[in-house]
VOPAGU-2260 file (C-alpha; in pm, 1 decimal, decimal comma):
REM VOPAGU-2260
SITE   aa  ch    i         X         Y         Z
SITE  MET   A    0    1996,3    7702,5   11609,3
SITE  ASP   A    1    2232,2    7447,3   11720,5
SITE  MET   A    2    2371,0    7164,3   11528,6
SITE  ARG   A    3    2107,0    6900,6   11676,6
SITE  ARG   A    4    1851,8    7083,6   11631,0
SITE  TRP   A    5    1883,8    7155,4   11268,0
SITE  MET   A    6    1993,6    6809,5   11198,2
SITE  ALA   A    7    1669,2    6686,2   11416,5
SITE  ALA   A    8    1439,5    6969,0   11199,3
SITE  ALA   A    9    1559,3    6852,9   10891,6
SITE  LEU   A   10    1564,0    6474,3   10932,0
SITE  ALA   A   11    1222,8    6501,1   10997,2
SITE  GLY   A   12    1145,5    6704,4   10763,6
SITE  LEU   A   13    1331,2    6387,9   10521,8
SITE  VAL   A   14    1097,0    6148,1   10672,8
SITE  ALA   A   15     773,7    6326,9   10584,1
SITE  ALA   A   16     882,4    6436,0   10222,7
SITE  GLY   A   17    1003,9    6056,8   10141,0
SITE  ALA   A   18     662,2    5870,2   10234,1
SITE  GLY   A   19     501,0    5666,7    9990,4
SITE  ALA   A   20     752,5    5835,7    9719,0
SITE  GLN   A   21     801,9    5609,9    9435,8
SITE  MET   A   22     916,4    5562,4    9079,7
SITE  ALA   A   23     928,3    5294,8    8809,6
SITE  GLY   A   24    1199,5    5113,3    8969,3
SITE  GLY   A   25    1309,8    5293,0    9271,1
SITE  ARG   A   26    1150,6    5630,3    9465,7
SITE  SER   A   27    1185,7    5952,0    9276,4
SITE  ALA   A   28    1465,3    6174,5    9284,5
SITE  GLY   A   29    1603,9    6311,0    9596,0
SITE  ALA   A   30    1321,2    6129,6    9828,4
SITE  PRO   A   31    1487,6    5944,4   10109,7
SITE  PRO   A   32    1504,0    5560,1   10201,1
SITE  ALA   A   33    1224,3    5389,4   10356,3
SITE  PHE   A   34    1297,2    5216,6   10716,1
SITE  ASP   A   35    1353,3    4856,6   10552,7
SITE  GLN   A   36    1246,0    4796,4   10190,0
SITE  ALA   A   37    1374,0    4500,9    9960,9
SITE  GLU   A   38    1552,3    4673,2    9659,4
SITE  THR   A   39    1369,0    4688,4    9324,5
SITE  LEU   A   40    1669,9    4558,1    9141,0
SITE  SER   A   41    1554,1    4748,4    8828,4
SITE  PRO   A   42    1773,1    4806,9    8554,4
SITE  VAL   A   43    1605,3    5150,4    8525,3
SITE  ALA   A   44    1847,1    5433,5    8613,6
SITE  PRO   A   45    1807,5    5783,3    8726,9
SITE  ALA   A   46    1929,9    6023,2    8473,2
SITE  VAL   A   47    2281,9    6191,1    8506,1
SITE  LEU   A   48    2298,3    6555,7    8585,3
SITE  PRO   A   49    2444,1    6812,0    8351,9
SITE  LEU   A   50    2787,1    6889,7    8479,4
SITE  ARG   A   51    2691,8    7245,6    8561,1
SITE  GLU   A   52    2359,1    7104,3    8748,9
SITE  GLN   A   53    2574,9    6893,0    8936,4
SITE  ALA   A   54    2837,2    7182,3    9033,8
SITE  ARG   A   55    2538,2    7407,7    9154,9
SITE  ILE   A   56    2434,0    7132,0    9347,3
SITE  ARG   A   57    2746,3    7017,3    9510,3
SITE  ASP   A   58    2828,3    7393,2    9604,9
SITE  GLY   A   59    2510,9    7494,0    9766,3
SITE  TRP   A   60    2587,0    7207,9   10040,0
SITE  LEU   A   61    2935,4    7310,8   10081,9
SITE  ARG   A   62    2835,0    7653,1   10145,7
SITE  GLU   A   63    2556,1    7465,2   10400,7
SITE  ARG   A   64    2829,9    7265,7   10557,2
SITE  LEU   A   65    3084,1    7588,1   10601,0
SITE  ASP   A   66    2806,1    7790,2   10746,0
SITE  ARG   A   67    2661,4    7533,7   10989,8
SITE  LEU   A   68    2867,6    7219,1   11046,8
SITE  VAL   A   69    3179,6    7379,1   11060,4
SITE  PRO   A   70    3119,8    7621,6   11358,5
SITE  ALA   A   71    2891,6    7362,8   11573,2
SITE  LEU   A   72    3205,6    7100,4   11503,6
SITE  MET   A   73    3498,8    7378,2   11603,0
SITE  ARG   A   74    3263,0    7421,8   11917,1
SITE  GLU   A   75    3213,7    7078,5   12005,8
SITE  ASN   A   76    3568,7    6984,7   11973,3
SITE  LYS   A   77    3689,7    7328,4   12156,1
SITE  VAL   A   78    3920,9    7462,0   11877,7
SITE  ASP   A   79    3928,6    7819,9   11844,0
SITE  MET   A   80    4118,3    7827,1   11507,7
SITE  TRP   A   81    4151,9    7530,2   11217,0
SITE  ILE   A   82    4412,2    7615,1   10952,1
SITE  LEU   A   83    4405,0    7378,3   10699,5
SITE  VAL   A   84    4731,9    7356,9   10422,3
SITE  ALA   A   85    4828,7    7166,5   10100,6
SITE  ARG   A   86    5013,9    7209,9    9763,1
SITE  GLU   A   87    4889,4    7124,3    9446,4
SITE  TYR   A   88    4880,7    6794,5    9407,9
SITE  ALA   A   89    4982,4    6702,5    9786,9
SITE  GLU   A   90    4615,5    6719,8    9858,8
SITE  ASP   A   91    4517,2    6713,1   10243,2
SITE  PRO   A   92    4163,8    6504,7   10269,6
SITE  VAL   A   93    3953,6    6730,3   10433,0
SITE  LEU   A   94    4095,1    7053,6   10280,2
SITE  SER   A   95    4007,3    6849,4    9902,4
SITE  THR   A   96    3650,1    6841,9   10027,3
SITE  MET   A   97    3605,5    7230,5   10094,2
SITE  LEU   A   98    3712,2    7311,6    9725,3
SITE  ASP   A   99    3412,7    7440,0    9541,8
SITE  ALA   A  100    3318,0    7213,5    9213,3
SITE  GLU   A  101    3509,2    7395,2    8978,6
SITE  SER   A  102    3857,7    7379,2    9185,5
SITE  PHE   A  103    3977,7    7067,7    9150,5
SITE  HIS   A  104    4321,5    7109,2    9328,1
SITE  ALA   A  105    4481,6    7319,9    9581,5
SITE  ARG   A  106    4667,6    7592,4    9380,6
SITE  ARG   A  107    5011,6    7609,2    9474,6
SITE  ARG   A  108    4988,0    7637,2    9834,4
SITE  THR   A  109    4623,8    7679,5    9992,1
SITE  ILE   A  110    4573,5    7738,9   10304,5
SITE  LEU   A  111    4215,4    7777,9   10510,7
SITE  VAL   A  112    4170,2    7943,5   10836,1
SITE  PHE   A  113    3868,3    7918,7   11055,2
SITE  PHE   A  114    3840,5    8114,6   11368,9
SITE  ASP   A  115    3585,0    8135,8   11608,9
SITE  PRO   A  116    3572,2    8500,2   11797,8
SITE  GLY   A  117    3347,3    8322,3   12071,0
SITE  GLN   A  118    3073,6    8483,9   12253,1
SITE  GLY   A  119    2811,7    8326,2   11985,5
SITE  ARG   A  120    2960,9    8542,7   11682,7
SITE  PRO   A  121    2992,2    8422,6   11371,8
SITE  VAL   A  122    3328,5    8150,6   11276,2
SITE  GLU   A  123    3529,5    8422,6   11015,2
SITE  ARG   A  124    3678,4    8169,0   10729,6
SITE  PHE   A  125    3918,6    8310,1   10481,3
SITE  THR   A  126    4216,4    8128,9   10259,6
SITE  VAL   A  127    4561,5    8285,1   10275,2
SITE  SER   A  128    4597,8    8383,3    9909,3
SITE  ARG   A  129    4570,2    8632,0    9667,4
SITE  TYR   A  130    4233,1    8525,4    9532,5
SITE  GLY   A  131    3921,8    8446,4    9728,7
SITE  LEU   A  132    3777,1    8090,7    9642,9
SITE  ALA   A  133    3465,2    8100,5    9501,3
SITE  GLY   A  134    3285,7    8327,5    9717,4
SITE  LEU   A  135    3301,5    8043,2   10033,6
SITE  PHE   A  136    3638,9    8216,3   10142,5
SITE  GLU   A  137    3725,3    8583,9   10170,2
SITE  ALA   A  138    4120,1    8655,9   10055,8
SITE  ALA   A  139    4299,2    8763,0   10328,5
SITE  TRP   A  140    4665,3    8801,6   10164,9
SITE  LYS   A  141    4801,7    9089,5    9924,2
SITE  PRO   A  142    5156,6    8970,7    9830,8
SITE  GLU   A  143    5214,5    9350,1    9727,4
SITE  THR   A  144    5189,7    9438,2   10089,7
SITE  GLN   A  145    5332,6    9128,9   10277,3
SITE  PRO   A  146    5508,1    8914,1   10028,6
SITE  ASP   A  147    5576,4    8606,6   10232,9
SITE  GLN   A  148    5267,0    8391,4   10293,2
SITE  TRP   A  149    5371,1    8250,4   10598,2
SITE  GLN   A  150    5393,4    8546,5   10768,7
SITE  ARG   A  151    5098,2    8679,4   10676,6
SITE  LEU   A  152    4947,8    8388,9   10863,5
SITE  ALA   A  153    5133,1    8412,3   11181,9
SITE  GLU   A  154    4978,3    8765,2   11146,7
SITE  ILE   A  155    4634,8    8620,0   11132,4
SITE  VAL   A  156    4726,5    8445,6   11406,8
SITE  ARG   A  157    4846,5    8739,4   11623,7
SITE  GLU   A  158    4584,3    8900,2   11560,7
SITE  ARG   A  159    4320,6    8665,0   11691,2
SITE  ARG   A  160    4496,0    8510,2   11944,0
SITE  PRO   A  161    4398,7    8178,3   11963,1
SITE  ARG   A  162    4369,0    7973,0   12227,0
SITE  ARG   A  163    4352,0    7627,1   12049,8
SITE  ILE   A  164    4503,4    7571,3   11679,4
SITE  ALA   A  165    4400,4    7268,4   11503,0
SITE  VAL   A  166    4628,2    7113,7   11263,5
SITE  ASN   A  167    4565,7    6777,6   11069,0
SITE  VAL   A  168    4806,7    6557,4   11172,2
SITE  SER   A  169    4747,5    6221,3   11286,9
SITE  PRO   A  170    4918,7    5901,4   11380,4
SITE  ALA   A  171    4552,2    5689,7   11375,7
SITE  SER   A  172    4384,2    5810,7   11104,8
SITE  ALA   A  173    4504,1    5935,7   10734,0
SITE  PHE   A  174    4171,3    6151,5   10700,1
SITE  GLY   A  175    4326,3    6390,2   10983,1
SITE  ASP   A  176    4707,5    6344,5   10874,0
SITE  GLY   A  177    4721,7    6559,6   10563,9
SITE  LEU   A  178    4919,7    6820,1   10679,2
SITE  THR   A  179    5272,9    6714,2   10531,2
SITE  LYS   A  180    5615,2    6739,2   10703,4
SITE  SER   A  181    5769,9    6988,2   10549,3
SITE  GLN   A  182    5438,5    7282,1   10526,5
SITE  TYR   A  183    5401,9    7171,9   10945,9
SITE  ASP   A  184    5775,8    7274,4   11015,0
SITE  GLU   A  185    5710,5    7586,3   10818,6
SITE  LEU   A  186    5406,6    7661,3   10996,0
SITE  ALA   A  187    5554,5    7630,2   11313,2
SITE  ALA   A  188    5840,4    7850,9   11220,4
SITE  ALA   A  189    5615,9    8120,0   11083,3
SITE  LEU   A  190    5412,7    8083,7   11439,4
SITE  GLY   A  191    5716,9    8128,5   11666,6
SITE  ASP   A  192    5588,6    8114,5   12011,4
SITE  ASP   A  193    5213,3    8051,7   11909,9
SITE  ALA   A  194    5345,4    7711,1   11739,7
SITE  LYS   A  195    5268,0    7584,4   12135,8
SITE  ARG   A  196    4907,5    7645,7   12077,0
SITE  ILE   A  197    4889,6    7405,3   11829,3
SITE  VAL   A  198    4677,9    7060,8   11827,8
SITE  PRO   A  199    4631,5    6781,7   11652,9
SITE  ALA   A  200    4256,8    6820,9   11436,4
SITE  GLY   A  201    4119,0    6493,6   11526,8
SITE  ALA   A  202    3799,1    6408,9   11576,9
SITE  LEU   A  203    3727,8    6766,6   11399,4
SITE  ALA   A  204    3862,8    6644,9   11086,7
SITE  ILE   A  205    3680,7    6309,4   11082,4
SITE  ASN   A  206    3325,4    6440,4   11237,4
SITE  TRP   A  207    3347,3    6716,8   10925,9
SITE  LEU   A  208    3424,8    6440,5   10666,9
SITE  GLU   A  209    3153,1    6170,9   10841,2
SITE  THR   A  210    2880,2    6368,0   10886,8
SITE  ARG   A  211    2604,3    6399,4   10632,7
SITE  THR   A  212    2384,6    6698,2   10640,4
SITE  PRO   A  213    2003,7    6635,5   10517,9
SITE  ALA   A  214    2060,0    6779,7   10194,7
SITE  GLU   A  215    2338,8    6521,4   10085,3
SITE  MET   A  216    2140,6    6259,2   10250,2
SITE  ALA   A  217    1807,2    6392,8   10025,8
SITE  ARG   A  218    2013,4    6333,5    9693,9
SITE  TYR   A  219    2202,4    5980,7    9810,6
SITE  PRO   A  220    1926,6    5761,4    9726,3
SITE  GLU   A  221    1905,6    5841,3    9350,7
SITE  ILE   A  222    2277,8    5852,2    9336,1
SITE  VAL   A  223    2280,4    5452,9    9526,9
SITE  ARG   A  224    1966,4    5423,5    9283,6
SITE  LEU   A  225    2182,5    5489,0    8974,0
SITE  ALA   A  226    2479,2    5214,3    9107,0
SITE  HIS   A  227    2190,3    4966,3    9199,2
SITE  ALA   A  228    2086,9    4987,9    8784,3
SITE  ILE   A  229    2389,0    4978,5    8659,0
SITE  ILE   A  230    2423,3    4648,5    8864,6
SITE  ALA   A  231    2134,4    4548,0    8715,6
SITE  GLN   A  232    2207,5    4556,4    8351,7
SITE  GLY   A  233    2530,4    4406,9    8388,3
SITE  PHE   A  234    2377,1    4126,6    8590,5
SITE  SER   A  235    2158,7    4048,7    8295,9
SITE  THR   A  236    2183,5    3927,5    7884,3
SITE  GLN   A  237    2257,8    4239,4    7843,3
SITE  ALA   A  238    2596,5    4164,2    7938,9
SITE  VAL   A  239    2621,4    3826,7    8013,8
SITE  THR   A  240    2553,2    3510,6    7733,9
SITE  PRO   A  241    2619,9    3191,8    7913,1
SITE  GLY   A  242    2899,4    2983,1    7772,7
SITE  ARG   A  243    3078,6    3279,0    7640,7
SITE  THR   A  244    3119,6    3583,9    7844,5
SITE  THR   A  245    3362,5    3604,5    8117,0
SITE  ALA   A  246    3403,5    3737,3    8446,7
SITE  ALA   A  247    3655,6    4001,0    8306,9
SITE  ASP   A  248    3431,5    4062,5    8013,5
SITE  LEU   A  249    3195,5    4170,6    8274,5
SITE  VAL   A  250    3432,0    4342,9    8509,2
SITE  TRP   A  251    3531,9    4565,3    8170,9
SITE  TRP   A  252    3131,9    4574,4    8060,5
SITE  TYR   A  253    3101,0    4747,0    8429,5
SITE  ARG   A  254    3373,0    4965,9    8387,9
SITE  GLU   A  255    3263,4    5073,6    8026,5
SITE  ARG   A  256    2891,3    5173,8    8142,0
SITE  ILE   A  257    3039,5    5357,5    8409,7
SITE  ALA   A  258    3249,5    5587,7    8204,0
SITE  GLY   A  259    2941,5    5569,6    7927,6
SITE  LEU   A  260    2736,3    5771,2    8129,6
SITE  LYS   A  261    3022,0    6034,5    8234,0
SITE  LEU   A  262    3047,2    5873,1    8601,9
SITE  ALA   A  263    3375,8    5754,6    8813,4
SITE  THR   A  264    3451,4    5503,1    8981,8
SITE  TRP   A  265    3662,6    5481,8    9305,0
SITE  PHE   A  266    3809,9    5090,0    9260,4
SITE  GLN   A  267    3807,9    4816,2    8965,5
SITE  PRO   A  268    3489,5    4604,7    8988,2
SITE  SER   A  269    3549,4    4252,2    9111,5
SITE  VAL   A  270    3341,3    3959,9    8951,6
SITE  ALA   A  271    3369,0    3638,6    9117,1
SITE  ILE   A  272    3203,7    3299,9    8983,5
SITE  PHE   A  273    3048,4    3006,7    9184,4
SITE  ARG   A  274    2952,8    2695,2    9124,4
SITE  ARG   A  275    2916,4    2300,6    9263,2
SITE  GLY   A  276    3318,7    2212,9    9337,9
SITE  SER   A  277    3436,3    2556,5    9300,4
SITE  GLY   A  278    3405,0    2896,7    9401,4
SITE  GLY   A  279    3565,9    3242,3    9366,0
SITE  LEU   A  280    3643,3    3200,2    9027,5
SITE  GLY   A  281    3753,7    3503,5    8808,9
SITE  GLY   A  282    3985,7    3594,1    8518,3
SITE  ASN   A  283    3910,1    3433,4    8204,0
SITE  GLU   A  284    3626,7    3174,8    8366,6
SITE  VAL   A  285    3379,2    3132,7    8153,6
SITE  ILE   A  286    2996,4    3214,9    8318,7
SITE  ARG   A  287    2784,6    2901,1    8258,9
SITE  SER   A  288    2407,0    2853,5    8363,4
SITE  GLY   A  289    2376,1    2731,3    8698,2
SITE  ASP   A  290    2618,3    2970,2    8831,9
SITE  MET   A  291    2625,9    3191,2    9086,5
SITE  LEU   A  292    2763,5    3522,0    9030,4
SITE  TRP   A  293    2904,2    3843,6    9260,7
SITE  VAL   A  294    2994,4    4160,0    9190,2
SITE  ASP   A  295    3152,0    4439,1    9396,1
SITE  PHE   A  296    3067,9    4787,6    9241,0
SITE  GLY   A  297    3082,8    5148,0    9335,2
SITE  ILE   A  298    3034,1    5459,3    9167,3
SITE  THR   A  299    3176,4    5846,6    9268,6
SITE  TYR   A  300    2876,6    6100,2    9173,0
SITE  MET   A  301    2831,5    6431,4    9328,6
SITE  GLY   A  302    3119,0    6408,7    9499,0
SITE  LEU   A  303    2955,3    6129,9    9689,1
SITE  ASN   A  304    3046,0    5739,7    9653,1
SITE  THR   A  305    2860,8    5420,2    9640,6
SITE  ASP   A  306    2968,4    5057,5    9743,0
SITE  THR   A  307    2783,6    4782,0    9662,8
SITE  GLN   A  308    2780,3    4334,7    9638,6
SITE  HIS   A  309    2508,1    4161,8    9475,7
SITE  LEU   A  310    2467,7    3818,8    9373,3
SITE  ALA   A  311    2299,8    3708,8    9092,1
SITE  TYR   A  312    2205,4    3344,6    8951,6
SITE  VAL   A  313    2232,0    3208,3    8605,7
SITE  LEU   A  314    1942,1    2989,0    8529,3
SITE  ARG   A  315    1935,3    2682,7    8381,6
SITE  PRO   A  316    1708,4    2614,1    8093,6
SITE  GLY   A  317    1344,3    2536,9    8226,6
SITE  GLU   A  318    1442,1    2704,7    8564,1
SITE  ARG   A  319    1220,7    2953,8    8733,2
SITE  ALA   A  320    1403,6    3039,4    9019,6
SITE  ALA   A  321    1796,2    3002,5    9208,9
SITE  PRO   A  322    1821,9    2637,7    9411,0
SITE  GLN   A  323    1641,5    2696,4    9742,4
SITE  GLY   A  324    1984,0    2637,0    9936,5
SITE  LEU   A  325    2125,2    2959,6    9755,3
SITE  ARG   A  326    1841,5    3122,3    9875,2
SITE  ASP   A  327    1874,2    3028,5   10210,7
SITE  GLY   A  328    2216,0    3160,8   10206,3
SITE  LEU   A  329    2120,0    3486,3   10065,6
SITE  ALA   A  330    1848,3    3486,8   10321,9
SITE  ALA   A  331    2123,9    3391,7   10591,0
SITE  ALA   A  332    2345,3    3709,5   10469,6
SITE  ASN   A  333    2017,3    3921,7   10512,8
SITE  GLY   A  334    2015,4    3758,6   10851,5
SITE  VAL   A  335    2369,9    3882,1   10938,4
SITE  GLN   A  336    2272,1    4255,1   10802,2
SITE  ASP   A  337    1971,7    4270,0   11050,6
SITE  ALA   A  338    2198,2    4184,1   11333,8
SITE  VAL   A  339    2489,3    4458,6   11222,3
SITE  THR   A  340    2159,9    4688,4   11172,1
SITE  GLY   A  341    2041,7    4641,1   11499,9
SITE  ALA   A  342    2325,3    4703,5   11710,5
SITE  TYR   A  343    2369,0    5042,5   11617,2
SITE  ARG   A  344    2375,0    5323,6   11901,3
SITE  THR   A  345    2497,9    5645,2   11915,4
SITE  GLY   A  346    2822,4    5677,2   12118,0
SITE  LEU   A  347    2903,7    5306,7   12063,9
SITE  THR   A  348    3206,6    5247,1   11894,9
SITE  GLY   A  349    3299,3    5017,0   11605,5
SITE  ASN   A  350    3413,4    4743,8   11834,3
SITE  GLN   A  351    3120,5    4751,3   12054,5
SITE  ILE   A  352    2888,4    4731,6   11755,5
SITE  LEU   A  353    3132,1    4458,6   11599,0
SITE  ALA   A  354    3085,2    4235,2   11924,8
SITE  ALA   A  355    2693,8    4309,4   11978,7
SITE  ALA   A  356    2667,6    4205,2   11589,2
SITE  ARG   A  357    2866,5    3915,7   11578,0
SITE  SER   A  358    2701,6    3802,5   11909,1
SITE  ALA   A  359    2343,3    3801,9   11746,1
SITE  ALA   A  360    2403,6    3675,1   11452,9
SITE  ILE   A  361    2562,6    3349,9   11616,0
SITE  ALA   A  362    2298,3    3296,7   11824,8
SITE  LYS   A  363    2042,3    3266,9   11526,0
SITE  GLY   A  364    2256,6    3002,6   11422,6
SITE  LEU   A  365    2429,5    3167,0   11157,6
SITE  ARG   A  366    2807,3    3190,3   11059,1
SITE  PRO   A  367    2920,6    3571,1   11019,0
SITE  THR   A  368    3181,9    3768,2   10913,4
SITE  ILE   A  369    3138,1    4131,0   10963,7
SITE  TYR   A  370    3369,3    4433,6   10805,6
SITE  SER   A  371    3118,7    4701,0   10744,1
SITE  HIS   A  372    3281,9    5103,7   10711,4
SITE  PRO   A  373    3184,5    5460,7   10658,1
SITE  ILE   A  374    3099,6    5581,5   10285,9
SITE  GLY   A  375    3052,6    5918,2   10157,8
SITE  TYR   A  376    3305,4    6161,2   10044,5
SITE  HIS   A  377    3562,8    5831,0    9999,7
SITE  GLY   A  378    3463,7    5488,3    9954,4
SITE  HIS   A  379    3633,4    5330,7   10266,7
SITE  ALA   A  380    3559,1    5715,9   10459,7
SITE  ALA   A  381    3603,2    5819,9   10764,6
SITE  GLY   A  382    3439,0    5739,5   11086,4
SITE  SER   A  383    3480,7    5409,0   11294,1
SITE  ALA   A  384    3540,2    5071,5   11154,0
SITE  ILE   A  385    3315,6    4768,8   11210,0
SITE  GLY   A  386    3551,4    4464,3   11157,5
SITE  PHE   A  387    3792,8    4376,9   10884,1
SITE  TRP   A  388    3685,3    4056,7   10652,9
SITE  ASP   A  389    4030,9    3885,6   10774,8
SITE  ASP   A  390    4023,8    4004,9   11163,0
SITE  GLN   A  391    3698,2    3970,3   11355,9
SITE  GLN   A  392    3873,9    4136,4   11630,3
SITE  PRO   A  393    3886,2    4481,2   11815,5
SITE  SER   A  394    4073,0    4723,9   11620,6
SITE  PRO   A  395    4196,1    5061,5   11700,0
SITE  ARG   A  396    4024,7    5146,6   11408,1
SITE  GLY   A  397    3702,0    5066,7   11554,2
SITE  ASP   A  398    3770,4    5307,1   11858,2
SITE  HIS   A  399    3597,9    5625,5   11718,9
SITE  PRO   A  400    3239,5    5655,6   11844,3
SITE  VAL   A  401    2928,2    5610,0   11565,0
SITE  ARG   A  402    2766,9    5946,2   11545,2
SITE  PRO   A  403    2442,5    6035,4   11404,7
SITE  MET   A  404    2422,6    6154,8   11032,8
SITE  THR   A  405    2637,1    5915,9   10882,4
SITE  ALA   A  406    2648,2    5685,2   10579,9
SITE  TRP   A  407    2796,7    5357,3   10592,4
SITE  SER   A  408    2820,6    5004,0   10365,1
SITE  ILE   A  409    2667,3    4732,1   10560,1
SITE  GLU   A  410    2953,4    4453,1   10435,5
SITE  LEU   A  411    2956,2    4102,2   10588,8
SITE  LEU   A  412    2901,1    3775,9   10446,7
SITE  ALA   A  413    2723,6    3417,3   10580,0
SITE  MET   A  414    2876,6    3056,4   10533,3
SITE  HIS   A  415    2607,3    2844,8   10443,4
SITE  LYS   A  416    2609,5    2463,8   10295,1
SITE  VAL   A  417    2385,9    2437,0    9997,3
SITE  PRO   A  418    2242,8    2078,8    9985,0
SITE  GLU   A  419    2218,4    2110,9    9600,5
SITE  TRP   A  420    2580,6    2160,2    9548,9
SITE  GLY   A  421    2665,8    1854,2    9769,0
SITE  GLY   A  422    2679,3    2058,6   10129,5
SITE  GLN   A  423    2912,1    2299,1    9964,7
SITE  ASP   A  424    2990,3    2548,9   10225,2
SITE  VAL   A  425    2935,6    2894,2   10019,6
SITE  PRO   A  426    3020,9    3234,4   10126,0
SITE  PHE   A  427    2749,0    3481,0   10075,9
SITE  ARG   A  428    2876,7    3794,5   10024,7
SITE  LEU   A  429    2657,0    4147,1   10049,4
SITE  GLU   A  430    2713,8    4483,0   10092,1
SITE  GLU   A  431    2429,9    4785,7   10099,0
SITE  ASP   A  432    2468,6    5131,3   10170,1
SITE  ALA   A  433    2268,4    5291,2   10477,4
SITE  TRP   A  434    2267,5    5578,2   10663,7
SITE  PHE   A  435    2266,4    5602,0   11052,2
SITE  ASP   A  436    2036,1    5906,7   11205,7
SITE  GLY   A  437    2068,5    5861,1   11546,1
SITE  ARG   A  438    1819,3    5607,0   11638,0
SITE  GLN   A  439    1821,8    5355,9   11354,8
SITE  VAL   A  440    2001,4    5246,8   11041,2
SITE  ARG   A  441    1818,8    5287,9   10709,8
SITE  TYR   A  442    1925,9    5165,1   10379,5
SITE  ILE   A  443    1947,7    5461,4   10128,7
SITE  ASP   A  444    1795,3    5245,5    9830,9
SITE  GLY   A  445    1653,2    4906,3    9973,0
SITE  ARG   A  446    1826,9    4584,2   10001,2
SITE  GLN   A  447    1878,8    4271,1    9814,1
SITE  THR   A  448    1668,5    3988,0    9938,8
SITE  ARG   A  449    1635,1    3815,3    9598,7
SITE  PHE   A  450    1876,7    3702,3    9349,6
SITE  HIS   A  451    1953,3    3889,6    9013,0
SITE  LEU   A  452    1841,1    3606,8    8758,0
SITE  ILE   A  453    2009,8    3623,5    8432,8
SITE  GLY   A  454    1777,4    3439,7    8165,8
SITE  ALA   A  455    1462,2    3575,0    8334,6
SITE  PRO   A  456    1222,8    3677,7    8038,8
SITE  ALA   A  457    1244,1    4064,9    7969,3
SITE  GLY   A  458     911,3    4248,8    8095,6
SITE  GLY   A  459     879,4    4025,2    8370,0
SITE  ARG   A  460    1078,9    3895,2    8704,8
SITE  ARG   A  461    1074,2    3508,9    8797,8
SITE  ARG   A  462    1125,5    3417,4    9138,1
SITE  ARG   A  463    1452,6    3480,9    9351,8
């Protein structure tokens, strides 16, 4: 079964298995997302798996990716051999995602080799090292027979006579540029005349990183639900006491909460305060009743990342909801989200999606800034950019075509005037993780359509 048929069959199973699956505060663990539901804003978090169980699951994902994804991508990109080289603490972004859950870094010099012998035969994979790698890569070097690691690699190349040898060098993307200059020089010297067959891995490296398998997507909702739950916990009286808690206090509350759950984050959380006459306050500024709060937050769990921006409102005494002007601003940001997700088409570039989305949003009377990006193994992950917060024009970083089975952070803002704040222009920034199945964009754990309310009574939810 080729990759497209495998993905299509698995995707159909994902959708069927997830129909109607629910749990308190979210979906059942591993259930795929609904098409366009509102997020529950629940503080109920899935349990974090023991490290041993996480490792078992991740290694299962990796084996499937190596068995099925690598051969399909090599053939799609017309590559006979793919050589990846990294030294300890000088990691190639691609090679580091091919290490098993018990291998944290390249060891000394790690060389991974994939070779497609053609005619439908299985793709070989091995490591040019003394030892194999977790049963995933067979060892292909005996120093007692050939003391020189590079010469052993050259022997393997000569034996197999590949026409095109892909290596990770790229001026366009850091994700395809993991081979350092010194290692490239030594590789080329060892290959001799065969070095003429070297080509940049290019799309092969990017496609490996950006593609999410059905097994990964079955677990991703649980990962995003966990991130959303932590945000909801922080946007509550559990973490915020109006008149006392500062923006910096809340930032570090989030950091401590992540650490307490034995999770990691790929960036420092941000918290900002918006109120009448002021915007974007942070640091030691104290949170007050009547403030709108914004957070930018992400976790790393099971080798995958999240990236979320949510909004909260701190209720004044007697209030049951955020002011209508703030609710309208949140709705405007949801409208920009609709414009972005509605513009996705397989094969379009990020630049083309940006132009279509901006045109659709502006036609609706919205004032958008769009800066969405892929997510997955990395926070700002491999694939095509869809705009930047400081540049809404086409960019070389947006030239990569969008592919099915890719995950995205739908990141953007809508400017909106708030009548209750004297017509003040306020940015309503939202960011939600989603995936593109080749036909449509689905939010992995829903999207925010109403405010987190700080000061709402325990056990109940007031209007947004």
